[in-house]
mmCIF entry with sequence, helices, sheets and N, C-alpha, C, O atoms, coordinates in Angstrom:
data_MODEL
# 
_entry.id   MODEL 
# 
_entity.id                         1 
_entity.type                       polymer 
_entity.pdbx_number_of_molecules   1 
# 
_entity_poly.entity_id                      1 
_entity_poly.type                           'polypeptide(L)' 
_entity_poly.nstd_linkage                   no 
_entity_poly.nstd_monomer                   no 
_entity_poly.pdbx_seq_one_letter_code       MGTDDLFKKKRQRRKVRKVEYFEPKPDSYLIVCEGSKTEPLYLEELADIIVSELGG 
_entity_poly.pdbx_seq_one_letter_code_can   MGTDDLFKKKRQRRKVRKVEYFEPKPDSYLIVCEGSKTEPLYLEELADIIVSELGG 
_entity_poly.pdbx_strand_id                 A 
# 
loop_
_entity_poly_seq.entity_id 
_entity_poly_seq.num 
_entity_poly_seq.mon_id 
_entity_poly_seq.hetero 
1 1  MET n 
1 2  GLY n 
1 3  THR n 
1 4  ASP n 
1 5  ASP n 
1 6  LEU n 
1 7  PHE n 
1 8  LYS n 
1 9  LYS n 
1 10 LYS n 
1 11 ARG n 
1 12 GLN n 
1 13 ARG n 
1 14 ARG n 
1 15 LYS n 
1 16 VAL n 
1 17 ARG n 
1 18 LYS n 
1 19 VAL n 
1 20 GLU n 
1 21 TYR n 
1 22 PHE n 
1 23 GLU n 
1 24 PRO n 
1 25 LYS n 
1 26 PRO n 
1 27 ASP n 
1 28 SER n 
1 29 TYR n 
1 30 LEU n 
1 31 ILE n 
1 32 VAL n 
1 33 CYS n 
1 34 GLU n 
1 35 GLY n 
1 36 SER n 
1 37 LYS n 
1 38 THR n 
1 39 GLU n 
1 40 PRO n 
1 41 LEU n 
1 42 TYR n 
1 43 LEU n 
1 44 GLU n 
1 45 GLU n 
1 46 LEU n 
1 47 ALA n 
1 48 ASP n 
1 49 ILE n 
1 50 ILE n 
1 51 VAL n 
1 52 SER n 
1 53 GLU n 
1 54 LEU n 
1 55 GLY n 
1 56 GLY n 
# 
_struct_asym.id          A 
_struct_asym.entity_id   1 
# 
loop_
_struct_conf.conf_type_id 
_struct_conf.id 
_struct_conf.pdbx_PDB_helix_id 
_struct_conf.beg_label_comp_id 
_struct_conf.beg_label_asym_id 
_struct_conf.beg_label_seq_id 
_struct_conf.pdbx_beg_PDB_ins_code 
_struct_conf.end_label_comp_id 
_struct_conf.end_label_asym_id 
_struct_conf.end_label_seq_id 
_struct_conf.pdbx_end_PDB_ins_code 
_struct_conf.beg_auth_comp_id 
_struct_conf.beg_auth_asym_id 
_struct_conf.beg_auth_seq_id 
_struct_conf.end_auth_comp_id 
_struct_conf.end_auth_asym_id 
_struct_conf.end_auth_seq_id 
_struct_conf.pdbx_PDB_helix_class 
_struct_conf.details 
_struct_conf.pdbx_PDB_helix_length 
HELX_P HELX_P1 AA1 GLY A 2  ? VAL A 19 ? GLY A 2  VAL A 19 1 ? 18 
HELX_P HELX_P2 AA2 THR A 38 ? LEU A 54 ? THR A 38 LEU A 54 1 ? 17 
# 
_struct_conf_type.id          HELX_P 
_struct_conf_type.criteria    ? 
_struct_conf_type.reference   ? 
# 
loop_
_atom_site.group_PDB 
_atom_site.id 
_atom_site.type_symbol 
_atom_site.label_atom_id 
_atom_site.label_alt_id 
_atom_site.label_comp_id 
_atom_site.label_asym_id 
_atom_site.label_entity_id 
_atom_site.label_seq_id 
_atom_site.pdbx_PDB_ins_code 
_atom_site.Cartn_x 
_atom_site.Cartn_y 
_atom_site.Cartn_z 
_atom_site.occupancy 
_atom_site.B_iso_or_equiv 
_atom_site.pdbx_formal_charge 
_atom_site.auth_seq_id 
_atom_site.auth_comp_id 
_atom_site.auth_asym_id 
_atom_site.auth_atom_id 
_atom_site.pdbx_PDB_model_num 
ATOM 1   N N  . MET A 1 1  ? 32.809  -19.639 -3.368  1.00 0.00 ? 1  MET A N  1 
ATOM 2   C CA . MET A 1 1  ? 32.500  -19.407 -1.985  1.00 0.00 ? 1  MET A CA 1 
ATOM 3   C C  . MET A 1 1  ? 32.034  -17.975 -1.742  1.00 0.00 ? 1  MET A C  1 
ATOM 4   O O  . MET A 1 1  ? 31.159  -17.746 -0.907  1.00 0.00 ? 1  MET A O  1 
ATOM 5   N N  . GLY A 1 2  ? 32.594  -17.030 -2.442  1.00 0.00 ? 2  GLY A N  1 
ATOM 6   C CA . GLY A 1 2  ? 32.205  -15.640 -2.265  1.00 0.00 ? 2  GLY A CA 1 
ATOM 7   C C  . GLY A 1 2  ? 30.757  -15.380 -2.649  1.00 0.00 ? 2  GLY A C  1 
ATOM 8   O O  . GLY A 1 2  ? 30.072  -14.577 -2.015  1.00 0.00 ? 2  GLY A O  1 
ATOM 9   N N  . THR A 1 3  ? 30.290  -16.073 -3.703  1.00 0.00 ? 3  THR A N  1 
ATOM 10  C CA . THR A 1 3  ? 28.908  -15.862 -4.122  1.00 0.00 ? 3  THR A CA 1 
ATOM 11  C C  . THR A 1 3  ? 27.933  -16.435 -3.101  1.00 0.00 ? 3  THR A C  1 
ATOM 12  O O  . THR A 1 3  ? 26.825  -15.919 -2.952  1.00 0.00 ? 3  THR A O  1 
ATOM 13  N N  . ASP A 1 4  ? 28.321  -17.481 -2.402  1.00 0.00 ? 4  ASP A N  1 
ATOM 14  C CA . ASP A 1 4  ? 27.453  -18.036 -1.362  1.00 0.00 ? 4  ASP A CA 1 
ATOM 15  C C  . ASP A 1 4  ? 27.200  -17.009 -0.269  1.00 0.00 ? 4  ASP A C  1 
ATOM 16  O O  . ASP A 1 4  ? 26.085  -16.893 0.239   1.00 0.00 ? 4  ASP A O  1 
ATOM 17  N N  . ASP A 1 5  ? 28.238  -16.265 0.089   1.00 0.00 ? 5  ASP A N  1 
ATOM 18  C CA . ASP A 1 5  ? 28.081  -15.244 1.118   1.00 0.00 ? 5  ASP A CA 1 
ATOM 19  C C  . ASP A 1 5  ? 27.118  -14.157 0.663   1.00 0.00 ? 5  ASP A C  1 
ATOM 20  O O  . ASP A 1 5  ? 26.295  -13.696 1.453   1.00 0.00 ? 5  ASP A O  1 
ATOM 21  N N  . LEU A 1 6  ? 27.206  -13.736 -0.600  1.00 0.00 ? 6  LEU A N  1 
ATOM 22  C CA . LEU A 1 6  ? 26.307  -12.714 -1.119  1.00 0.00 ? 6  LEU A CA 1 
ATOM 23  C C  . LEU A 1 6  ? 24.863  -13.215 -1.110  1.00 0.00 ? 6  LEU A C  1 
ATOM 24  O O  . LEU A 1 6  ? 23.940  -12.470 -0.781  1.00 0.00 ? 6  LEU A O  1 
ATOM 25  N N  . PHE A 1 7  ? 24.679  -14.486 -1.474  1.00 0.00 ? 7  PHE A N  1 
ATOM 26  C CA . PHE A 1 7  ? 23.335  -15.064 -1.475  1.00 0.00 ? 7  PHE A CA 1 
ATOM 27  C C  . PHE A 1 7  ? 22.749  -15.070 -0.069  1.00 0.00 ? 7  PHE A C  1 
ATOM 28  O O  . PHE A 1 7  ? 21.585  -14.721 0.123   1.00 0.00 ? 7  PHE A O  1 
ATOM 29  N N  . LYS A 1 8  ? 23.551  -15.463 0.906   1.00 0.00 ? 8  LYS A N  1 
ATOM 30  C CA . LYS A 1 8  ? 23.080  -15.502 2.293   1.00 0.00 ? 8  LYS A CA 1 
ATOM 31  C C  . LYS A 1 8  ? 22.750  -14.108 2.808   1.00 0.00 ? 8  LYS A C  1 
ATOM 32  O O  . LYS A 1 8  ? 21.763  -13.929 3.522   1.00 0.00 ? 8  LYS A O  1 
ATOM 33  N N  . LYS A 1 9  ? 23.566  -13.118 2.454   1.00 0.00 ? 9  LYS A N  1 
ATOM 34  C CA . LYS A 1 9  ? 23.312  -11.746 2.891   1.00 0.00 ? 9  LYS A CA 1 
ATOM 35  C C  . LYS A 1 9  ? 22.021  -11.214 2.273   1.00 0.00 ? 9  LYS A C  1 
ATOM 36  O O  . LYS A 1 9  ? 21.218  -10.572 2.951   1.00 0.00 ? 9  LYS A O  1 
ATOM 37  N N  . LYS A 1 10 ? 21.828  -11.485 0.985   1.00 0.00 ? 10 LYS A N  1 
ATOM 38  C CA . LYS A 1 10 ? 20.617  -11.028 0.303   1.00 0.00 ? 10 LYS A CA 1 
ATOM 39  C C  . LYS A 1 10 ? 19.382  -11.704 0.899   1.00 0.00 ? 10 LYS A C  1 
ATOM 40  O O  . LYS A 1 10 ? 18.350  -11.063 1.095   1.00 0.00 ? 10 LYS A O  1 
ATOM 41  N N  . ARG A 1 11 ? 19.494  -12.974 1.180   1.00 0.00 ? 11 ARG A N  1 
ATOM 42  C CA . ARG A 1 11 ? 18.386  -13.709 1.777   1.00 0.00 ? 11 ARG A CA 1 
ATOM 43  C C  . ARG A 1 11 ? 18.047  -13.152 3.162   1.00 0.00 ? 11 ARG A C  1 
ATOM 44  O O  . ARG A 1 11 ? 16.872  -13.051 3.513   1.00 0.00 ? 11 ARG A O  1 
ATOM 45  N N  . GLN A 1 12 ? 19.044  -12.795 3.938   1.00 0.00 ? 12 GLN A N  1 
ATOM 46  C CA . GLN A 1 12 ? 18.822  -12.240 5.271   1.00 0.00 ? 12 GLN A CA 1 
ATOM 47  C C  . GLN A 1 12 ? 18.107  -10.895 5.183   1.00 0.00 ? 12 GLN A C  1 
ATOM 48  O O  . GLN A 1 12 ? 17.222  -10.621 5.994   1.00 0.00 ? 12 GLN A O  1 
ATOM 49  N N  . ARG A 1 13 ? 18.471  -10.048 4.216   1.00 0.00 ? 13 ARG A N  1 
ATOM 50  C CA . ARG A 1 13 ? 17.799  -8.753  4.043   1.00 0.00 ? 13 ARG A CA 1 
ATOM 51  C C  . ARG A 1 13 ? 16.327  -8.956  3.702   1.00 0.00 ? 13 ARG A C  1 
ATOM 52  O O  . ARG A 1 13 ? 15.476  -8.212  4.189   1.00 0.00 ? 13 ARG A O  1 
ATOM 53  N N  . ARG A 1 14 ? 16.015  -9.943  2.880   1.00 0.00 ? 14 ARG A N  1 
ATOM 54  C CA . ARG A 1 14 ? 14.624  -10.222 2.531   1.00 0.00 ? 14 ARG A CA 1 
ATOM 55  C C  . ARG A 1 14 ? 13.819  -10.627 3.758   1.00 0.00 ? 14 ARG A C  1 
ATOM 56  O O  . ARG A 1 14 ? 12.676  -10.201 3.924   1.00 0.00 ? 14 ARG A O  1 
ATOM 57  N N  . LYS A 1 15 ? 14.412  -11.446 4.615   1.00 0.00 ? 15 LYS A N  1 
ATOM 58  C CA . LYS A 1 15 ? 13.725  -11.860 5.835   1.00 0.00 ? 15 LYS A CA 1 
ATOM 59  C C  . LYS A 1 15 ? 13.410  -10.659 6.708   1.00 0.00 ? 15 LYS A C  1 
ATOM 60  O O  . LYS A 1 15 ? 12.328  -10.586 7.290   1.00 0.00 ? 15 LYS A O  1 
ATOM 61  N N  . VAL A 1 16 ? 14.331  -9.725  6.808   1.00 0.00 ? 16 VAL A N  1 
ATOM 62  C CA . VAL A 1 16 ? 14.125  -8.540  7.625   1.00 0.00 ? 16 VAL A CA 1 
ATOM 63  C C  . VAL A 1 16 ? 12.967  -7.726  7.071   1.00 0.00 ? 16 VAL A C  1 
ATOM 64  O O  . VAL A 1 16 ? 12.135  -7.240  7.838   1.00 0.00 ? 16 VAL A O  1 
ATOM 65  N N  . ARG A 1 17 ? 12.898  -7.566  5.752   1.00 0.00 ? 17 ARG A N  1 
ATOM 66  C CA . ARG A 1 17 ? 11.815  -6.793  5.144   1.00 0.00 ? 17 ARG A CA 1 
ATOM 67  C C  . ARG A 1 17 ? 10.456  -7.428  5.400   1.00 0.00 ? 17 ARG A C  1 
ATOM 68  O O  . ARG A 1 17 ? 9.485   -6.711  5.639   1.00 0.00 ? 17 ARG A O  1 
ATOM 69  N N  . LYS A 1 18 ? 10.364  -8.737  5.357   1.00 0.00 ? 18 LYS A N  1 
ATOM 70  C CA . LYS A 1 18 ? 9.089   -9.410  5.553   1.00 0.00 ? 18 LYS A CA 1 
ATOM 71  C C  . LYS A 1 18 ? 8.567   -9.212  6.967   1.00 0.00 ? 18 LYS A C  1 
ATOM 72  O O  . LYS A 1 18 ? 7.356   -9.230  7.187   1.00 0.00 ? 18 LYS A O  1 
ATOM 73  N N  . VAL A 1 19 ? 9.447   -9.028  7.909   1.00 0.00 ? 19 VAL A N  1 
ATOM 74  C CA . VAL A 1 19 ? 9.034   -8.832  9.293   1.00 0.00 ? 19 VAL A CA 1 
ATOM 75  C C  . VAL A 1 19 ? 8.405   -7.457  9.473   1.00 0.00 ? 19 VAL A C  1 
ATOM 76  O O  . VAL A 1 19 ? 7.512   -7.296  10.305  1.00 0.00 ? 19 VAL A O  1 
ATOM 77  N N  . GLU A 1 20 ? 8.849   -6.468  8.715   1.00 0.00 ? 20 GLU A N  1 
ATOM 78  C CA . GLU A 1 20 ? 8.355   -5.104  8.836   1.00 0.00 ? 20 GLU A CA 1 
ATOM 79  C C  . GLU A 1 20 ? 7.037   -4.945  8.082   1.00 0.00 ? 20 GLU A C  1 
ATOM 80  O O  . GLU A 1 20 ? 6.987   -4.273  7.051   1.00 0.00 ? 20 GLU A O  1 
ATOM 81  N N  . TYR A 1 21 ? 5.990   -5.551  8.586   1.00 0.00 ? 21 TYR A N  1 
ATOM 82  C CA . TYR A 1 21 ? 4.687   -5.512  7.937   1.00 0.00 ? 21 TYR A CA 1 
ATOM 83  C C  . TYR A 1 21 ? 3.768   -4.582  8.716   1.00 0.00 ? 21 TYR A C  1 
ATOM 84  O O  . TYR A 1 21 ? 3.674   -4.665  9.940   1.00 0.00 ? 21 TYR A O  1 
ATOM 85  N N  . PHE A 1 22 ? 3.096   -3.703  7.995   1.00 0.00 ? 22 PHE A N  1 
ATOM 86  C CA . PHE A 1 22 ? 2.167   -2.750  8.609   1.00 0.00 ? 22 PHE A CA 1 
ATOM 87  C C  . PHE A 1 22 ? 0.774   -3.363  8.608   1.00 0.00 ? 22 PHE A C  1 
ATOM 88  O O  . PHE A 1 22 ? 0.248   -3.716  7.552   1.00 0.00 ? 22 PHE A O  1 
ATOM 89  N N  . GLU A 1 23 ? 0.187   -3.487  9.762   1.00 0.00 ? 23 GLU A N  1 
ATOM 90  C CA . GLU A 1 23 ? -1.161  -4.038  9.882   1.00 0.00 ? 23 GLU A CA 1 
ATOM 91  C C  . GLU A 1 23 ? -2.182  -2.919  9.674   1.00 0.00 ? 23 GLU A C  1 
ATOM 92  O O  . GLU A 1 23 ? -2.246  -1.995  10.485  1.00 0.00 ? 23 GLU A O  1 
ATOM 93  N N  . PRO A 1 24 ? -2.980  -2.981  8.608   1.00 0.00 ? 24 PRO A N  1 
ATOM 94  C CA . PRO A 1 24 ? -3.959  -1.911  8.372   1.00 0.00 ? 24 PRO A CA 1 
ATOM 95  C C  . PRO A 1 24 ? -5.061  -1.925  9.423   1.00 0.00 ? 24 PRO A C  1 
ATOM 96  O O  . PRO A 1 24 ? -5.448  -2.983  9.921   1.00 0.00 ? 24 PRO A O  1 
ATOM 97  N N  . LYS A 1 25 ? -5.552  -0.761  9.747   1.00 0.00 ? 25 LYS A N  1 
ATOM 98  C CA . LYS A 1 25 ? -6.650  -0.637  10.688  1.00 0.00 ? 25 LYS A CA 1 
ATOM 99  C C  . LYS A 1 25 ? -7.961  -0.906  9.955   1.00 0.00 ? 25 LYS A C  1 
ATOM 100 O O  . LYS A 1 25 ? -8.067  -0.627  8.760   1.00 0.00 ? 25 LYS A O  1 
ATOM 101 N N  . PRO A 1 26 ? -8.955  -1.440  10.651  1.00 0.00 ? 26 PRO A N  1 
ATOM 102 C CA . PRO A 1 26 ? -10.248 -1.648  9.994   1.00 0.00 ? 26 PRO A CA 1 
ATOM 103 C C  . PRO A 1 26 ? -10.873 -0.316  9.585   1.00 0.00 ? 26 PRO A C  1 
ATOM 104 O O  . PRO A 1 26 ? -10.706 0.695   10.267  1.00 0.00 ? 26 PRO A O  1 
ATOM 105 N N  . ASP A 1 27 ? -11.573 -0.329  8.496   1.00 0.00 ? 27 ASP A N  1 
ATOM 106 C CA . ASP A 1 27 ? -12.264 0.865   7.980   1.00 0.00 ? 27 ASP A CA 1 
ATOM 107 C C  . ASP A 1 27 ? -11.319 2.001   7.631   1.00 0.00 ? 27 ASP A C  1 
ATOM 108 O O  . ASP A 1 27 ? -11.685 3.169   7.766   1.00 0.00 ? 27 ASP A O  1 
ATOM 109 N N  . SER A 1 28 ? -10.129 1.686   7.193   1.00 0.00 ? 28 SER A N  1 
ATOM 110 C CA . SER A 1 28 ? -9.207  2.735   6.750   1.00 0.00 ? 28 SER A CA 1 
ATOM 111 C C  . SER A 1 28 ? -8.645  2.345   5.390   1.00 0.00 ? 28 SER A C  1 
ATOM 112 O O  . SER A 1 28 ? -8.500  1.166   5.067   1.00 0.00 ? 28 SER A O  1 
ATOM 113 N N  . TYR A 1 29 ? -8.336  3.361   4.610   1.00 0.00 ? 29 TYR A N  1 
ATOM 114 C CA . TYR A 1 29 ? -7.835  3.146   3.261   1.00 0.00 ? 29 TYR A CA 1 
ATOM 115 C C  . TYR A 1 29 ? -6.677  4.090   3.001   1.00 0.00 ? 29 TYR A C  1 
ATOM 116 O O  . TYR A 1 29 ? -6.678  5.232   3.460   1.00 0.00 ? 29 TYR A O  1 
ATOM 117 N N  . LEU A 1 30 ? -5.702  3.614   2.272   1.00 0.00 ? 30 LEU A N  1 
ATOM 118 C CA . LEU A 1 30 ? -4.594  4.448   1.830   1.00 0.00 ? 30 LEU A CA 1 
ATOM 119 C C  . LEU A 1 30 ? -4.627  4.437   0.309   1.00 0.00 ? 30 LEU A C  1 
ATOM 120 O O  . LEU A 1 30 ? -4.474  3.391   -0.320  1.00 0.00 ? 30 LEU A O  1 
ATOM 121 N N  . ILE A 1 31 ? -4.828  5.605   -0.268  1.00 0.00 ? 31 ILE A N  1 
ATOM 122 C CA . ILE A 1 31 ? -4.873  5.726   -1.724  1.00 0.00 ? 31 ILE A CA 1 
ATOM 123 C C  . ILE A 1 31 ? -3.730  6.631   -2.134  1.00 0.00 ? 31 ILE A C  1 
ATOM 124 O O  . ILE A 1 31 ? -3.642  7.776   -1.690  1.00 0.00 ? 31 ILE A O  1 
ATOM 125 N N  . VAL A 1 32 ? -2.856  6.118   -2.982  1.00 0.00 ? 32 VAL A N  1 
ATOM 126 C CA . VAL A 1 32 ? -1.697  6.875   -3.441  1.00 0.00 ? 32 VAL A CA 1 
ATOM 127 C C  . VAL A 1 32 ? -1.802  7.018   -4.950  1.00 0.00 ? 32 VAL A C  1 
ATOM 128 O O  . VAL A 1 32 ? -1.980  6.031   -5.663  1.00 0.00 ? 32 VAL A O  1 
ATOM 129 N N  . CYS A 1 33 ? -1.690  8.250   -5.435  1.00 0.00 ? 33 CYS A N  1 
ATOM 130 C CA . CYS A 1 33 ? -1.732  8.478   -6.876  1.00 0.00 ? 33 CYS A CA 1 
ATOM 131 C C  . CYS A 1 33 ? -0.857  9.680   -7.207  1.00 0.00 ? 33 CYS A C  1 
ATOM 132 O O  . CYS A 1 33 ? -0.551  10.507  -6.347  1.00 0.00 ? 33 CYS A O  1 
ATOM 133 N N  . GLU A 1 34 ? -0.467  9.755   -8.458  1.00 0.00 ? 34 GLU A N  1 
ATOM 134 C CA . GLU A 1 34 ? 0.422   10.817  -8.897  1.00 0.00 ? 34 GLU A CA 1 
ATOM 135 C C  . GLU A 1 34 ? -0.287  11.886  -9.716  1.00 0.00 ? 34 GLU A C  1 
ATOM 136 O O  . GLU A 1 34 ? 0.212   13.005  -9.833  1.00 0.00 ? 34 GLU A O  1 
ATOM 137 N N  . GLY A 1 35 ? -1.414  11.566  -10.269 1.00 0.00 ? 35 GLY A N  1 
ATOM 138 C CA . GLY A 1 35 ? -2.104  12.489  -11.159 1.00 0.00 ? 35 GLY A CA 1 
ATOM 139 C C  . GLY A 1 35 ? -2.723  13.661  -10.413 1.00 0.00 ? 35 GLY A C  1 
ATOM 140 O O  . GLY A 1 35 ? -3.053  13.561  -9.231  1.00 0.00 ? 35 GLY A O  1 
ATOM 141 N N  . SER A 1 36 ? -2.873  14.753  -11.110 1.00 0.00 ? 36 SER A N  1 
ATOM 142 C CA . SER A 1 36 ? -3.469  15.934  -10.474 1.00 0.00 ? 36 SER A CA 1 
ATOM 143 C C  . SER A 1 36 ? -4.748  16.382  -11.185 1.00 0.00 ? 36 SER A C  1 
ATOM 144 O O  . SER A 1 36 ? -5.399  17.331  -10.747 1.00 0.00 ? 36 SER A O  1 
ATOM 145 N N  . LYS A 1 37 ? -5.110  15.706  -12.274 1.00 0.00 ? 37 LYS A N  1 
ATOM 146 C CA . LYS A 1 37 ? -6.313  16.100  -13.009 1.00 0.00 ? 37 LYS A CA 1 
ATOM 147 C C  . LYS A 1 37 ? -7.432  15.084  -12.850 1.00 0.00 ? 37 LYS A C  1 
ATOM 148 O O  . LYS A 1 37 ? -8.504  15.423  -12.349 1.00 0.00 ? 37 LYS A O  1 
ATOM 149 N N  . THR A 1 38 ? -7.205  13.854  -13.263 1.00 0.00 ? 38 THR A N  1 
ATOM 150 C CA . THR A 1 38 ? -8.290  12.883  -13.258 1.00 0.00 ? 38 THR A CA 1 
ATOM 151 C C  . THR A 1 38 ? -8.472  12.175  -11.926 1.00 0.00 ? 38 THR A C  1 
ATOM 152 O O  . THR A 1 38 ? -9.601  11.853  -11.557 1.00 0.00 ? 38 THR A O  1 
ATOM 153 N N  . GLU A 1 39 ? -7.396  11.924  -11.197 1.00 0.00 ? 39 GLU A N  1 
ATOM 154 C CA . GLU A 1 39 ? -7.513  11.186  -9.946  1.00 0.00 ? 39 GLU A CA 1 
ATOM 155 C C  . GLU A 1 39 ? -8.389  11.892  -8.916  1.00 0.00 ? 39 GLU A C  1 
ATOM 156 O O  . GLU A 1 39 ? -9.205  11.223  -8.282  1.00 0.00 ? 39 GLU A O  1 
ATOM 157 N N  . PRO A 1 40 ? -8.269  13.211  -8.710  1.00 0.00 ? 40 PRO A N  1 
ATOM 158 C CA . PRO A 1 40 ? -9.173  13.860  -7.750  1.00 0.00 ? 40 PRO A CA 1 
ATOM 159 C C  . PRO A 1 40 ? -10.640 13.705  -8.139  1.00 0.00 ? 40 PRO A C  1 
ATOM 160 O O  . PRO A 1 40 ? -11.492 13.515  -7.271  1.00 0.00 ? 40 PRO A O  1 
ATOM 161 N N  . LEU A 1 41 ? -10.941 13.783  -9.425  1.00 0.00 ? 41 LEU A N  1 
ATOM 162 C CA . LEU A 1 41 ? -12.327 13.609  -9.870  1.00 0.00 ? 41 LEU A CA 1 
ATOM 163 C C  . LEU A 1 41 ? -12.813 12.194  -9.577  1.00 0.00 ? 41 LEU A C  1 
ATOM 164 O O  . LEU A 1 41 ? -13.934 11.994  -9.108  1.00 0.00 ? 41 LEU A O  1 
ATOM 165 N N  . TYR A 1 42 ? -11.964 11.228  -9.855  1.00 0.00 ? 42 TYR A N  1 
ATOM 166 C CA . TYR A 1 42 ? -12.313 9.838   -9.600  1.00 0.00 ? 42 TYR A CA 1 
ATOM 167 C C  . TYR A 1 42 ? -12.547 9.610   -8.109  1.00 0.00 ? 42 TYR A C  1 
ATOM 168 O O  . TYR A 1 42 ? -13.525 8.962   -7.735  1.00 0.00 ? 42 TYR A O  1 
ATOM 169 N N  . LEU A 1 43 ? -11.678 10.125  -7.262  1.00 0.00 ? 43 LEU A N  1 
ATOM 170 C CA . LEU A 1 43 ? -11.802 9.912   -5.822  1.00 0.00 ? 43 LEU A CA 1 
ATOM 171 C C  . LEU A 1 43 ? -13.005 10.655  -5.242  1.00 0.00 ? 43 LEU A C  1 
ATOM 172 O O  . LEU A 1 43 ? -13.655 10.148  -4.327  1.00 0.00 ? 43 LEU A O  1 
ATOM 173 N N  . GLU A 1 44 ? -13.308 11.830  -5.752  1.00 0.00 ? 44 GLU A N  1 
ATOM 174 C CA . GLU A 1 44 ? -14.498 12.553  -5.291  1.00 0.00 ? 44 GLU A CA 1 
ATOM 175 C C  . GLU A 1 44 ? -15.768 11.772  -5.633  1.00 0.00 ? 44 GLU A C  1 
ATOM 176 O O  . GLU A 1 44 ? -16.678 11.680  -4.809  1.00 0.00 ? 44 GLU A O  1 
ATOM 177 N N  . GLU A 1 45 ? -15.833 11.218  -6.823  1.00 0.00 ? 45 GLU A N  1 
ATOM 178 C CA . GLU A 1 45 ? -16.991 10.427  -7.227  1.00 0.00 ? 45 GLU A CA 1 
ATOM 179 C C  . GLU A 1 45 ? -17.096 9.165   -6.369  1.00 0.00 ? 45 GLU A C  1 
ATOM 180 O O  . GLU A 1 45 ? -18.190 8.781   -5.956  1.00 0.00 ? 45 GLU A O  1 
ATOM 181 N N  . LEU A 1 46 ? -15.978 8.536   -6.109  1.00 0.00 ? 46 LEU A N  1 
ATOM 182 C CA . LEU A 1 46 ? -15.959 7.354   -5.259  1.00 0.00 ? 46 LEU A CA 1 
ATOM 183 C C  . LEU A 1 46 ? -16.446 7.690   -3.852  1.00 0.00 ? 46 LEU A C  1 
ATOM 184 O O  . LEU A 1 46 ? -17.216 6.928   -3.268  1.00 0.00 ? 46 LEU A O  1 
ATOM 185 N N  . ALA A 1 47 ? -16.011 8.810   -3.307  1.00 0.00 ? 47 ALA A N  1 
ATOM 186 C CA . ALA A 1 47 ? -16.455 9.252   -1.980  1.00 0.00 ? 47 ALA A CA 1 
ATOM 187 C C  . ALA A 1 47 ? -17.960 9.504   -1.985  1.00 0.00 ? 47 ALA A C  1 
ATOM 188 O O  . ALA A 1 47 ? -18.643 9.137   -1.028  1.00 0.00 ? 47 ALA A O  1 
ATOM 189 N N  . ASP A 1 48 ? -18.492 10.121  -3.039  1.00 0.00 ? 48 ASP A N  1 
ATOM 190 C CA . ASP A 1 48 ? -19.934 10.352  -3.134  1.00 0.00 ? 48 ASP A CA 1 
ATOM 191 C C  . ASP A 1 48 ? -20.714 9.037   -3.129  1.00 0.00 ? 48 ASP A C  1 
ATOM 192 O O  . ASP A 1 48 ? -21.760 8.936   -2.487  1.00 0.00 ? 48 ASP A O  1 
ATOM 193 N N  . ILE A 1 49 ? -20.212 8.046   -3.835  1.00 0.00 ? 49 ILE A N  1 
ATOM 194 C CA . ILE A 1 49 ? -20.874 6.746   -3.885  1.00 0.00 ? 49 ILE A CA 1 
ATOM 195 C C  . ILE A 1 49 ? -20.865 6.094   -2.497  1.00 0.00 ? 49 ILE A C  1 
ATOM 196 O O  . ILE A 1 49 ? -21.877 5.551   -2.054  1.00 0.00 ? 49 ILE A O  1 
ATOM 197 N N  . ILE A 1 50 ? -19.733 6.152   -1.827  1.00 0.00 ? 50 ILE A N  1 
ATOM 198 C CA . ILE A 1 50 ? -19.627 5.535   -0.495  1.00 0.00 ? 50 ILE A CA 1 
ATOM 199 C C  . ILE A 1 50 ? -20.576 6.223   0.478   1.00 0.00 ? 50 ILE A C  1 
ATOM 200 O O  . ILE A 1 50 ? -21.263 5.551   1.248   1.00 0.00 ? 50 ILE A O  1 
ATOM 201 N N  . VAL A 1 51 ? -20.623 7.545   0.455   1.00 0.00 ? 51 VAL A N  1 
ATOM 202 C CA . VAL A 1 51 ? -21.497 8.289   1.366   1.00 0.00 ? 51 VAL A CA 1 
ATOM 203 C C  . VAL A 1 51 ? -22.960 7.971   1.090   1.00 0.00 ? 51 VAL A C  1 
ATOM 204 O O  . VAL A 1 51 ? -23.748 7.791   2.019   1.00 0.00 ? 51 VAL A O  1 
ATOM 205 N N  . SER A 1 52 ? -23.325 7.901   -0.191  1.00 0.00 ? 52 SER A N  1 
ATOM 206 C CA . SER A 1 52 ? -24.729 7.619   -0.519  1.00 0.00 ? 52 SER A CA 1 
ATOM 207 C C  . SER A 1 52 ? -25.122 6.193   -0.109  1.00 0.00 ? 52 SER A C  1 
ATOM 208 O O  . SER A 1 52 ? -26.265 5.960   0.284   1.00 0.00 ? 52 SER A O  1 
ATOM 209 N N  . GLU A 1 53 ? -24.194 5.247   -0.195  1.00 0.00 ? 53 GLU A N  1 
ATOM 210 C CA . GLU A 1 53 ? -24.500 3.880   0.220   1.00 0.00 ? 53 GLU A CA 1 
ATOM 211 C C  . GLU A 1 53 ? -24.603 3.759   1.740   1.00 0.00 ? 53 GLU A C  1 
ATOM 212 O O  . GLU A 1 53 ? -25.325 2.901   2.248   1.00 0.00 ? 53 GLU A O  1 
ATOM 213 N N  . LEU A 1 54 ? -23.887 4.611   2.460   1.00 0.00 ? 54 LEU A N  1 
ATOM 214 C CA . LEU A 1 54 ? -23.955 4.572   3.925   1.00 0.00 ? 54 LEU A CA 1 
ATOM 215 C C  . LEU A 1 54 ? -25.160 5.316   4.458   1.00 0.00 ? 54 LEU A C  1 
ATOM 216 O O  . LEU A 1 54 ? -25.456 5.265   5.651   1.00 0.00 ? 54 LEU A O  1 
ATOM 217 N N  . GLY A 1 55 ? -25.854 6.007   3.572   1.00 0.00 ? 55 GLY A N  1 
ATOM 218 C CA . GLY A 1 55 ? -27.060 6.734   3.992   1.00 0.00 ? 55 GLY A CA 1 
ATOM 219 C C  . GLY A 1 55 ? -26.756 8.120   4.522   1.00 0.00 ? 55 GLY A C  1 
ATOM 220 O O  . GLY A 1 55 ? -27.538 8.673   5.295   1.00 0.00 ? 55 GLY A O  1 
ATOM 221 N N  . GLY A 1 56 ? -25.635 8.685   4.118   1.00 0.00 ? 56 GLY A N  1 
ATOM 222 C CA . GLY A 1 56 ? -25.242 9.988   4.627   1.00 0.00 ? 56 GLY A CA 1 
ATOM 223 C C  . GLY A 1 56 ? -25.523 11.037  3.688   1.00 0.00 ? 56 GLY A C  1 
ATOM 224 O O  . GLY A 1 56 ? -25.249 12.205  3.967   1.00 0.00 ? 56 GLY A O  1 
# 
C-alpha cells in the first residue's frame, strides 16, 4: 500500500510539470551551449547565413 502512494505522488508531480509549458514566440530562438571556442564561431556563421538569405 505504501508504494501505491509513492506512485500516485510521482504521477501527480509529472502532471504539474506538463502544465508548465512555455509557448515560444514566432521568429524567436533560444540557443544554449556550453562551449566558448567553437560555438561562437558556429553561431556567427549561422547568423551570417540567415542575414544573407533575408537580403540584409
